[in-house]
VOPAGU-2260 file (C-alpha; in pm, 1 decimal, decimal comma):
REM VOPAGU-2260
SITE   aa  ch    i         X         Y         Z
SITE  MET   A    0  -11725,2    7418,3   -5037,9
SITE  SER   A    1  -12050,3    7592,4   -5154,3
SITE  ARG   A    2  -12249,8    7349,0   -4937,4
SITE  LEU   A    3  -12065,9    7465,4   -4631,9
SITE  ILE   A    4  -12134,9    7827,3   -4723,1
SITE  ASP   A    5  -12509,3    7743,0   -4786,4
SITE  ARG   A    6  -12543,0    7576,0   -4452,7
SITE  MET   A    7  -12377,1    7877,3   -4273,6
SITE  ILE   A    8  -12618,2    8117,2   -4463,9
SITE  ASP   A    9  -12923,3    7902,9   -4356,7
SITE  ARG   A   10  -12811,7    7936,0   -3995,4
SITE  ILE   A   11  -12770,9    8313,3   -4018,1
SITE  VAL   A   12  -13072,8    8411,2   -4226,4
SITE  PRO   A   13  -13405,8    8337,8   -4068,2
SITE  LYS   A   14  -13634,4    8130,9   -4276,7
SITE  THR   A   15  -13992,8    8243,0   -4342,6
SITE  THR   A   16  -14260,0    7991,7   -4395,4
SITE  ALA   A   17  -14582,7    8061,7   -4577,8
SITE  SER   A   18  -14878,5    8036,1   -4355,1
SITE  ALA   A   19  -15206,5    7918,9   -4511,3
SITE  CYS   A   20  -15500,2    8152,1   -4434,7
SITE  ASP   A   21  -15874,5    8063,2   -4441,8
SITE  TYR   A   22  -16127,5    8327,2   -4529,2
SITE  ARG   A   23  -16511,3    8271,7   -4512,3
SITE  ASP   A   24  -16850,8    8415,6   -4419,8
SITE  VAL   A   25  -17017,5    8259,2   -4115,6
SITE  CYS   A   26  -17378,2    8318,7   -4031,7
SITE  ASN   A   27  -17458,5    8332,4   -3661,3
SITE  ALA   A   28  -17109,0    8268,8   -3548,0
SITE  ALA   A   29  -17086,4    8125,3   -3201,1
SITE  GLY   A   30  -17447,4    8208,9   -3147,8
SITE  HIS   A   31  -17399,5    8581,0   -3236,0
SITE  PRO   A   32  -17672,7    8701,4   -3465,7
SITE  GLY   A   33  -17572,3    8825,6   -3814,7
SITE  LEU   A   34  -17321,4    8751,4   -4086,8
SITE  TRP   A   35  -16952,9    8746,5   -3968,5
SITE  TRP   A   36  -16637,2    8746,3   -4188,0
SITE  ARG   A   37  -16381,1    8506,3   -4041,5
SITE  GLU   A   38  -16001,8    8526,5   -4141,4
SITE  CYS   A   39  -15786,5    8262,9   -3978,9
SITE  CYS   A   40  -15409,7    8254,3   -4032,1
SITE  ALA   A   41  -15160,0    8012,5   -3879,7
SITE  GLN   A   42  -14931,2    8286,6   -3741,2
SITE  THR   A   43  -15196,5    8555,0   -3625,6
SITE  GLY   A   44  -15492,8    8341,9   -3530,0
SITE  CYS   A   45  -15851,6    8429,6   -3615,5
SITE  LYS   A   46  -16013,0    8763,2   -3660,7
SITE  TRP   A   47  -16386,2    8821,1   -3678,9
SITE  THR   A   48  -16549,8    9111,1   -3850,1
SITE  TYR   A   49  -16921,8    9181,5   -3832,3
SITE  VAL   A   50  -17076,6    9217,1   -4190,7
SITE  GLY   A   51  -17449,0    9253,5   -4140,2
SITE  SER   A   52  -17746,4    9051,3   -4136,3
SITE  CYS   A   53  -17765,1    8698,9   -4274,6
């Protein structure tokens, strides 16, 4: 009986999966001068932030 209830709950409650993120500094990213901070996550994609000179 408890398995049936567990399966019903699994269908009702959305599951969240942990997304791995990658963070690193990249110098001259895609040919753009300077040091860039790259944050890439599976769900949100990549974001680039200019940090300064390499």
